[in-house]
N, CA, C, O and the ligand as a Tripos MOL2 file, in Angstrom:
@<TRIPOS>MOLECULE
protein
  217   215    55     0     0
PROTEIN
NO_CHARGES

@<TRIPOS>ATOM
      1 N          11.7830   10.1860   -7.4410 N.3       1 MET1
      2 CA         10.6940   11.0050   -7.9830 C.3       1 MET1
      3 C           9.5150   10.9710   -7.0090 C.2       1 MET1
      4 O           8.9810    9.9070   -6.6940 O.2       1 MET1
      5 N           9.1270   12.1340   -6.5480 N.am      2 ASN2
      6 CA          8.0490   12.2120   -5.5730 C.3       2 ASN2
      7 C           6.6950   12.3600   -6.2640 C.2       2 ASN2
      8 O           6.5550   13.0740   -7.2570 O.2       2 ASN2
      9 N           5.7300   11.6800   -5.7200 N.am      3 LYS3
     10 CA          4.3570   11.8290   -6.1970 C.3       3 LYS3
     11 C           3.5630   12.5830   -5.1500 C.2       3 LYS3
     12 O           3.8900   12.5610   -3.9630 O.2       3 LYS3
     13 N           2.5310   13.2390   -5.5990 N.am      4 THR4
     14 CA          1.7160   14.0050   -4.6600 C.3       4 THR4
     15 C           0.2850   13.4820   -4.6390 C.2       4 THR4
     16 O          -0.1960   12.8740   -5.5950 O.2       4 THR4
     17 N          -0.3710   13.7400   -3.5250 N.am      5 CYS5
     18 CA         -1.7280   13.2690   -3.3090 C.3       5 CYS5
     19 C          -2.7180   14.0380   -4.1970 C.2       5 CYS5
     20 O          -2.6940   15.2690   -4.2120 O.2       5 CYS5
     21 N          -3.5760   13.3410   -4.9270 N.am      6 PRO6
     22 CA         -4.5620   14.0260   -5.7620 C.3       6 PRO6
     23 C          -5.6670   14.6880   -4.9470 C.2       6 PRO6
     24 O          -6.4060   15.5210   -5.4710 O.2       6 PRO6
     25 N          -5.7870   14.3320   -3.6860 N.am      7 ASN7
     26 CA         -6.8320   14.9240   -2.8470 C.3       7 ASN7
     27 C          -6.3910   16.2440   -2.2250 C.2       7 ASN7
     28 O          -7.0990   17.2480   -2.3090 O.2       7 ASN7
     29 N          -5.2080   16.2340   -1.5960 N.am      8 CYS8
     30 CA         -4.8030   17.3960   -0.8140 C.3       8 CYS8
     31 C          -3.4600   17.9740   -1.2500 C.2       8 CYS8
     32 O          -3.0630   19.0320   -0.7620 O.2       8 CYS8
     33 N          -2.7500   17.3000   -2.1630 N.am      9 GLY9
     34 CA         -1.5160   17.8560   -2.6930 C.3       9 GLY9
     35 C          -0.2870   17.5890   -1.8510 C.2       9 GLY9
     36 O           0.8040   18.0420   -2.1960 O.2       9 GLY9
     37 N          -0.4370   16.8570   -0.7470 N.am     10 ALA10
     38 CA          0.7150   16.5180    0.0850 C.3      10 ALA10
     39 C           1.5400   15.4240   -0.5820 C.2      10 ALA10
     40 O           1.0770   14.7530   -1.5040 O.2      10 ALA10
     41 N           2.7490   15.2600   -0.1090 N.am     11 LEU11
     42 CA          3.5910   14.1980   -0.6440 C.3      11 LEU11
     43 C           3.0330   12.8280   -0.2820 C.2      11 LEU11
     44 O           2.4200   12.6350    0.7680 O.2      11 LEU11
     45 N           3.2670   11.8860   -1.1870 N.am     12 LEU12
     46 CA          2.9750   10.4920   -0.8770 C.3      12 LEU12
     47 C           4.2630    9.8300   -0.4170 C.2      12 LEU12
     48 O           5.3120   10.0130   -1.0340 O.2      12 LEU12
     49 N           4.1890    9.0640    0.6580 N.am     13 ILE13
     50 CA          5.3630    8.3770    1.1870 C.3      13 ILE13
     51 C           5.1840    6.8730    1.0370 C.2      13 ILE13
     52 O           4.0750    6.3470    1.1340 O.2      13 ILE13
     53 N           6.2990    6.1970    0.7970 N.am     14 LYS14
     54 CA          6.2480    4.7410    0.6700 C.3      14 LYS14
     55 C           6.0350    4.1110    2.0380 C.2      14 LYS14
     56 O           6.5970    4.5450    3.0430 O.2      14 LYS14
     57 N           5.2090    3.0800    2.0420 N.am     15 ASP15
     58 CA          4.9510    2.3840    3.2900 C.3      15 ASP15
     59 C           4.6150    0.9330    2.9740 C.2      15 ASP15
     60 O           4.1480    0.6140    1.8810 O.2      15 ASP15
     61 N           4.8520    0.0810    3.9220 N.am     16 ALA16
     62 CA          4.4680   -1.3120    3.7580 C.3      16 ALA16
     63 C           3.0000   -1.4610    4.1090 C.2      16 ALA16
     64 O           2.5050   -0.8670    5.0670 O.2      16 ALA16
     65 N           2.3200   -2.2640    3.3150 N.am     17 TRP17
     66 CA          0.8980   -2.4680    3.5200 C.3      17 TRP17
     67 C           0.6910   -3.9710    3.6080 C.2      17 TRP17
     68 O           0.9520   -4.6960    2.6480 O.2      17 TRP17
     69 N           0.2250   -4.4360    4.7470 N.am     18 GLU18
     70 CA          0.0840   -5.8640    4.9540 C.3      18 GLU18
     71 C          -1.3870   -6.2640    5.0230 C.2      18 GLU18
     72 O          -2.2090   -5.5990    5.6540 O.2      18 GLU18
     73 N          -1.6780   -7.3480    4.3670 N.am     19 THR19
     74 CA         -3.0250   -7.8750    4.4220 C.3      19 THR19
     75 C          -2.9650   -9.3500    4.7950 C.2      19 THR19
     76 O          -1.9360  -10.0050    4.6250 O.2      19 THR19
     77 N          -4.0570   -9.8520    5.2950 N.am     20 VAL20
     78 CA         -4.1510  -11.2670    5.6180 C.3      20 VAL20
     79 C          -5.1690  -11.9010    4.6850 C.2      20 VAL20
     80 O          -6.3050  -11.4410    4.5730 O.2      20 VAL20
     81 N          -4.7450  -12.9500    4.0270 N.am     21 GLU21
     82 CA         -5.6510  -13.6520    3.1200 C.3      21 GLU21
     83 C          -5.7820  -15.1050    3.5500 C.2      21 GLU21
     84 O          -4.8960  -15.6690    4.1910 O.2      21 GLU21
     85 N          -6.8930  -15.6850    3.1850 N.am     22 THR22
     86 CA         -7.1470  -17.0750    3.5390 C.3      22 THR22
     87 C          -6.9120  -17.9740    2.3330 C.2      22 THR22
     88 O          -7.4610  -17.7330    1.2570 O.2      22 THR22
     89 N          -6.1100  -18.9920    2.5070 N.am     23 ASN23
     90 CA         -5.8790  -19.9540    1.4380 C.3      23 ASN23
     91 C          -7.0740  -20.8810    1.2630 C.2      23 ASN23
     92 O          -7.9790  -20.9100    2.0970 O.2      23 ASN23
     93 N          -7.0660  -21.6300    0.1780 N.am     24 ASP24
     94 CA         -8.1290  -22.5870   -0.0840 C.3      24 ASP24
     95 C          -8.2120  -23.6540    0.9970 C.2      24 ASP24
     96 O          -9.2930  -24.1760    1.2700 O.2      24 ASP24
     97 N          -7.0750  -23.9850    1.6190 N.am     25 ASN25
     98 CA         -7.0700  -25.0150    2.6520 C.3      25 ASN25
     99 C          -7.3700  -24.4590    4.0380 C.2      25 ASN25
    100 O          -7.3080  -25.1950    5.0230 O.2      25 ASN25
    101 N          -7.6910  -23.1860    4.1290 N.am     26 GLY26
    102 CA         -8.1140  -22.6050    5.3920 C.3      26 GLY26
    103 C          -7.0180  -21.9510    6.2000 C.2      26 GLY26
    104 O          -7.2900  -21.3840    7.2580 O.2      26 GLY26
    105 N          -5.7810  -22.0160    5.7280 N.am     27 SER27
    106 CA         -4.6980  -21.3840    6.4670 C.3      27 SER27
    107 C          -4.6010  -19.9030    6.1000 C.2      27 SER27
    108 O          -5.0660  -19.4750    5.0440 O.2      27 SER27
    109 N          -3.9990  -19.1500    6.9840 N.am     28 TYR28
    110 CA         -3.8600  -17.7250    6.7520 C.3      28 TYR28
    111 C          -2.4770  -17.3920    6.2060 C.2      28 TYR28
    112 O          -1.4740  -17.9880    6.5970 O.2      28 TYR28
    113 N          -2.4520  -16.4520    5.3170 N.am     29 VAL29
    114 CA         -1.1890  -16.0240    4.7260 C.3      29 VAL29
    115 C          -1.0950  -14.5050    4.8230 C.2      29 VAL29
    116 O          -2.0130  -13.7840    4.4320 O.2      29 VAL29
    117 N           0.0250  -14.0370    5.3490 N.am     30 PHE30
    118 CA          0.2880  -12.5990    5.3430 C.3      30 PHE30
    119 C           0.9030  -12.2180    4.0090 C.2      30 PHE30
    120 O           1.8500  -12.8510    3.5410 O.2      30 PHE30
    121 N           0.3590  -11.1860    3.4100 N.am     31 LYS31
    122 CA          0.9590  -10.6540    2.1940 C.3      31 LYS31
    123 C           1.3090   -9.2020    2.4330 C.2      31 LYS31
    124 O           0.5170   -8.4370    2.9850 O.2      31 LYS31
    125 N           2.4950   -8.8360    2.0150 N.am     32 SER32
    126 CA          2.8990   -7.4500    2.1790 C.3      32 SER32
    127 C           3.0960   -6.8050    0.8190 C.2      32 SER32
    128 O           3.6690   -7.4000   -0.0940 O.2      32 SER32
    129 N           2.6140   -5.5910    0.7040 N.am     33 TYR33
    130 CA          2.7470   -4.8350   -0.5240 C.3      33 TYR33
    131 C           3.4610   -3.5360   -0.2170 C.2      33 TYR33
    132 O           3.5280   -3.0880    0.9270 O.2      33 TYR33
    133 N           3.9850   -2.9540   -1.2620 N.am     34 LEU34
    134 CA          4.4810   -1.6020   -1.1360 C.3      34 LEU34
    135 C           3.3570   -0.6520   -1.5500 C.2      34 LEU34
    136 O           2.7660   -0.7970   -2.6210 O.2      34 LEU34
    137 N           3.0780    0.3060   -0.6980 N.am     35 ALA35
    138 CA          2.0030    1.2440   -0.9790 C.3      35 ALA35
    139 C           2.5090    2.6730   -0.8310 C.2      35 ALA35
    140 O           3.5000    2.9290   -0.1470 O.2      35 ALA35
    141 N           1.8210    3.5830   -1.4730 N.am     36 LEU36
    142 CA          2.0960    5.0000   -1.2940 C.3      36 LEU36
    143 C           0.9530    5.5990   -0.4930 C.2      36 LEU36
    144 O          -0.2110    5.4920   -0.8770 O.2      36 LEU36
    145 N           1.2930    6.2300    0.6230 N.am     37 LYS37
    146 CA          0.2700    6.8080    1.4890 C.3      37 LYS37
    147 C           0.4720    8.3120    1.5920 C.2      37 LYS37
    148 O           1.5900    8.8180    1.5030 O.2      37 LYS37
    149 N          -0.6320    9.0040    1.7820 N.am     38 CYS38
    150 CA         -0.5880   10.4540    1.8960 C.3      38 CYS38
    151 C           0.0730   10.8700    3.2060 C.2      38 CYS38
    152 O          -0.2540   10.3580    4.2770 O.2      38 CYS38
    153 N           1.0170   11.8150    3.0960 N.am     39 LEU39
    154 CA          1.7310   12.2790    4.2840 C.3      39 LEU39
    155 C           0.7910   12.9710    5.2700 C.2      39 LEU39
    156 O           1.0300   12.9520    6.4770 O.2      39 LEU39
    157 N          -0.2650   13.5740    4.7610 N.am     40 GLN40
    158 CA         -1.2190   14.2840    5.6260 C.3      40 GLN40
    159 C          -2.3050   13.3680    6.1770 C.2      40 GLN40
    160 O          -3.1880   13.8110    6.9110 O.2      40 GLN40
    161 N          -2.2360   12.1150    5.8270 N.am     41 ARG41
    162 CA         -3.2010   11.1240    6.3160 C.3      41 ARG41
    163 C          -4.6420   11.5090    6.0050 C.2      41 ARG41
    164 O          -5.5290   11.3590    6.8460 O.2      41 ARG41
    165 N          -4.8650   12.0010    4.8080 N.am     42 CYS42
    166 CA         -6.2290   12.3320    4.4060 C.3      42 CYS42
    167 C          -7.0010   11.0750    4.0340 C.2      42 CYS42
    168 O          -8.2070   11.1250    3.7920 O.2      42 CYS42
    169 N          -6.3080    9.9630    3.9900 N.am     43 GLY43
    170 CA         -6.9820    8.7110    3.6780 C.3      43 GLY43
    171 C          -6.6200    8.1520    2.3200 C.2      43 GLY43
    172 O          -7.0000    7.0270    1.9950 O.2      43 GLY43
    173 N          -5.8880    8.9200    1.5150 N.am     44 TYR44
    174 CA         -5.5300    8.4470    0.1900 C.3      44 TYR44
    175 C          -4.3380    7.5080    0.2490 C.2      44 TYR44
    176 O          -3.3650    7.7630    0.9590 O.2      44 TYR44
    177 N          -4.4250    6.4280   -0.4970 N.am     45 TYR45
    178 CA         -3.2590    5.5760   -0.7000 C.3      45 TYR45
    179 C          -3.4100    4.8850   -2.0260 C.2      45 TYR45
    180 O          -4.5140    4.7590   -2.5570 O.2      45 TYR45
    181 N          -2.3000    4.4420   -2.5560 N.am     46 GLU46
    182 CA         -2.3570    3.6510   -3.7710 C.3      46 GLU46
    183 C          -1.3580    2.5210   -3.6940 C.2      46 GLU46
    184 O          -0.3110    2.6240   -3.0550 O.2      46 GLU46
    185 N          -1.7030    1.4620   -4.3500 N.am     47 ARG47
    186 CA         -0.8310    0.2990   -4.4120 C.3      47 ARG47
    187 C           0.3630    0.6030   -5.3080 C.2      47 ARG47
    188 O           0.2150    1.1930   -6.3780 O.2      47 ARG47
    189 N           1.5550    0.1920   -4.8580 N.am     48 ALA48
    190 CA          2.7450    0.3260   -5.6860 C.3      48 ALA48
    191 C           3.1910   -1.0720   -6.0790 C.2      48 ALA48
    192 O           3.6520   -1.8410   -5.2360 O.2      48 ALA48
    193 N           3.0580   -1.3950   -7.3290 N.am     49 ASP49
    194 CA          3.2080   -2.7780   -7.7770 C.3      49 ASP49
    195 C           4.6000   -3.1400   -8.2760 C.2      49 ASP49
    196 O           4.8130   -4.2670   -8.7240 O.2      49 ASP49
    197 N           5.5340   -2.2290   -8.2110 N.am     50 GLN50
    198 CA          6.8310   -2.5190   -8.8270 C.3      50 GLN50
    199 C           7.6190   -3.5480   -8.0460 C.2      50 GLN50
    200 O           8.6420   -4.0320   -8.5310 O.2      50 GLN50
    201 N           7.1770   -3.8940   -6.8600 N.am     51 ASN51
    202 CA          7.9200   -4.8190   -6.0120 C.3      51 ASN51
    203 C           7.0850   -6.0500   -5.6980 C.2      51 ASN51
    204 O           6.9600   -6.4590   -4.5440 O.2      51 ASN51
    205 N           6.5330   -6.6140   -6.7160 N.am     52 ASP52
    206 CA          5.6080   -7.7340   -6.5570 C.3      52 ASP52
    207 C           6.3360   -8.9530   -5.9930 C.2      52 ASP52
    208 O           7.3860   -9.3410   -6.5060 O.2      52 ASP52
    209 N           5.7910   -9.5490   -4.9560 N.am     53 GLN53
    210 CA          6.4550  -10.6650   -4.2840 C.3      53 GLN53
    211 C           5.7420  -11.9880   -4.5200 C.2      53 GLN53
    212 O           5.9450  -12.9370   -3.7630 O.2      53 GLN53
    213 N           4.9300  -12.0660   -5.5290 N.am     54 GLU54
    214 CA          4.2000  -13.3050   -5.7890 C.3      54 GLU54
    215 C           5.1380  -14.4530   -6.0800 C.2      54 GLU54
    216 O           4.6860  -15.5730   -6.3210 O.2      54 GLU54
    217 ZN         -3.8750   13.6370    0.8440 Zn       55 ZN55
@<TRIPOS>BOND
     1     1     2 1
     2     2     3 1
     3     3     4 2
     4     3     5 am
     5     5     6 1
     6     6     7 1
     7     7     8 2
     8     7     9 am
     9     9    10 1
    10    10    11 1
    11    11    12 2
    12    11    13 am
    13    13    14 1
    14    14    15 1
    15    15    16 2
    16    15    17 am
    17    17    18 1
    18    18    19 1
    19    19    20 2
    20    19    21 am
    21    21    22 1
    22    22    23 1
    23    23    24 2
    24    23    25 am
    25    25    26 1
    26    26    27 1
    27    27    28 2
    28    27    29 am
    29    29    30 1
    30    30    31 1
    31    31    32 2
    32    31    33 am
    33    33    34 1
    34    34    35 1
    35    35    36 2
    36    35    37 am
    37    37    38 1
    38    38    39 1
    39    39    40 2
    40    39    41 am
    41    41    42 1
    42    42    43 1
    43    43    44 2
    44    43    45 am
    45    45    46 1
    46    46    47 1
    47    47    48 2
    48    47    49 am
    49    49    50 1
    50    50    51 1
    51    51    52 2
    52    51    53 am
    53    53    54 1
    54    54    55 1
    55    55    56 2
    56    55    57 am
    57    57    58 1
    58    58    59 1
    59    59    60 2
    60    59    61 am
    61    61    62 1
    62    62    63 1
    63    63    64 2
    64    63    65 am
    65    65    66 1
    66    66    67 1
    67    67    68 2
    68    67    69 am
    69    69    70 1
    70    70    71 1
    71    71    72 2
    72    71    73 am
    73    73    74 1
    74    74    75 1
    75    75    76 2
    76    75    77 am
    77    77    78 1
    78    78    79 1
    79    79    80 2
    80    79    81 am
    81    81    82 1
    82    82    83 1
    83    83    84 2
    84    83    85 am
    85    85    86 1
    86    86    87 1
    87    87    88 2
    88    87    89 am
    89    89    90 1
    90    90    91 1
    91    91    92 2
    92    91    93 am
    93    93    94 1
    94    94    95 1
    95    95    96 2
    96    95    97 am
    97    97    98 1
    98    98    99 1
    99    99   100 2
   100    99   101 am
   101   101   102 1
   102   102   103 1
   103   103   104 2
   104   103   105 am
   105   105   106 1
   106   106   107 1
   107   107   108 2
   108   107   109 am
   109   109   110 1
   110   110   111 1
   111   111   112 2
   112   111   113 am
   113   113   114 1
   114   114   115 1
   115   115   116 2
   116   115   117 am
   117   117   118 1
   118   118   119 1
   119   119   120 2
   120   119   121 am
   121   121   122 1
   122   122   123 1
   123   123   124 2
   124   123   125 am
   125   125   126 1
   126   126   127 1
   127   127   128 2
   128   127   129 am
   129   129   130 1
   130   130   131 1
   131   131   132 2
   132   131   133 am
   133   133   134 1
   134   134   135 1
   135   135   136 2
   136   135   137 am
   137   137   138 1
   138   138   139 1
   139   139   140 2
   140   139   141 am
   141   141   142 1
   142   142   143 1
   143   143   144 2
   144   143   145 am
   145   145   146 1
   146   146   147 1
   147   147   148 2
   148   147   149 am
   149   149   150 1
   150   150   151 1
   151   151   152 2
   152   151   153 am
   153   153   154 1
   154   154   155 1
   155   155   156 2
   156   155   157 am
   157   157   158 1
   158   158   159 1
   159   159   160 2
   160   159   161 am
   161   161   162 1
   162   162   163 1
   163   163   164 2
   164   163   165 am
   165   165   166 1
   166   166   167 1
   167   167   168 2
   168   167   169 am
   169   169   170 1
   170   170   171 1
   171   171   172 2
   172   171   173 am
   173   173   174 1
   174   174   175 1
   175   175   176 2
   176   175   177 am
   177   177   178 1
   178   178   179 1
   179   179   180 2
   180   179   181 am
   181   181   182 1
   182   182   183 1
   183   183   184 2
   184   183   185 am
   185   185   186 1
   186   186   187 1
   187   187   188 2
   188   187   189 am
   189   189   190 1
   190   190   191 1
   191   191   192 2
   192   191   193 am
   193   193   194 1
   194   194   195 1
   195   195   196 2
   196   195   197 am
   197   197   198 1
   198   198   199 1
   199   199   200 2
   200   199   201 am
   201   201   202 1
   202   202   203 1
   203   203   204 2
   204   203   205 am
   205   205   206 1
   206   206   207 1
   207   207   208 2
   208   207   209 am
   209   209   210 1
   210   210   211 1
   211   211   212 2
   212   211   213 am
   213   213   214 1
   214   214   215 1
   215   215   216 2
@<TRIPOS>SUBSTRUCTURE
     1 MET1         2 RESIDUE 1 A MET
     2 ASN2         6 RESIDUE 1 A ASN
     3 LYS3        10 RESIDUE 1 A LYS
     4 THR4        14 RESIDUE 1 A THR
     5 CYS5        18 RESIDUE 1 A CYS
     6 PRO6        22 RESIDUE 1 A PRO
     7 ASN7        26 RESIDUE 1 A ASN
     8 CYS8        30 RESIDUE 1 A CYS
     9 GLY9        34 RESIDUE 1 A GLY
    10 ALA10       38 RESIDUE 1 A ALA
    11 LEU11       42 RESIDUE 1 A LEU
    12 LEU12       46 RESIDUE 1 A LEU
    13 ILE13       50 RESIDUE 1 A ILE
    14 LYS14       54 RESIDUE 1 A LYS
    15 ASP15       58 RESIDUE 1 A ASP
    16 ALA16       62 RESIDUE 1 A ALA
    17 TRP17       66 RESIDUE 1 A TRP
    18 GLU18       70 RESIDUE 1 A GLU
    19 THR19       74 RESIDUE 1 A THR
    20 VAL20       78 RESIDUE 1 A VAL
    21 GLU21       82 RESIDUE 1 A GLU
    22 THR22       86 RESIDUE 1 A THR
    23 ASN23       90 RESIDUE 1 A ASN
    24 ASP24       94 RESIDUE 1 A ASP
    25 ASN25       98 RESIDUE 1 A ASN
    26 GLY26      102 RESIDUE 1 A GLY
    27 SER27      106 RESIDUE 1 A SER
    28 TYR28      110 RESIDUE 1 A TYR
    29 VAL29      114 RESIDUE 1 A VAL
    30 PHE30      118 RESIDUE 1 A PHE
    31 LYS31      122 RESIDUE 1 A LYS
    32 SER32      126 RESIDUE 1 A SER
    33 TYR33      130 RESIDUE 1 A TYR
    34 LEU34      134 RESIDUE 1 A LEU
    35 ALA35      138 RESIDUE 1 A ALA
    36 LEU36      142 RESIDUE 1 A LEU
    37 LYS37      146 RESIDUE 1 A LYS
    38 CYS38      150 RESIDUE 1 A CYS
    39 LEU39      154 RESIDUE 1 A LEU
    40 GLN40      158 RESIDUE 1 A GLN
    41 ARG41      162 RESIDUE 1 A ARG
    42 CYS42      166 RESIDUE 1 A CYS
    43 GLY43      170 RESIDUE 1 A GLY
    44 TYR44      174 RESIDUE 1 A TYR
    45 TYR45      178 RESIDUE 1 A TYR
    46 GLU46      182 RESIDUE 1 A GLU
    47 ARG47      186 RESIDUE 1 A ARG
    48 ALA48      190 RESIDUE 1 A ALA
    49 ASP49      194 RESIDUE 1 A ASP
    50 GLN50      198 RESIDUE 1 A GLN
    51 ASN51      202 RESIDUE 1 A ASN
    52 ASP52      206 RESIDUE 1 A ASP
    53 GLN53      210 RESIDUE 1 A GLN
    54 GLU54      214 RESIDUE 1 A GLU
    55 ZN55       217 GROUP 0 **** ****
């Protein structure tokens, strides 16, 4: 099922979204999420939470 961008109407494509977070002990942890990004790169994206890796 395809979703479309609320800004420009283009398709949203699945993409990996990685962030770096700092633990309480000062070490860094990479976290990757599944995100939906606008195919036209207008800047819209949304978090896709169905694949939570916590
Ligand atoms: Zn868009």
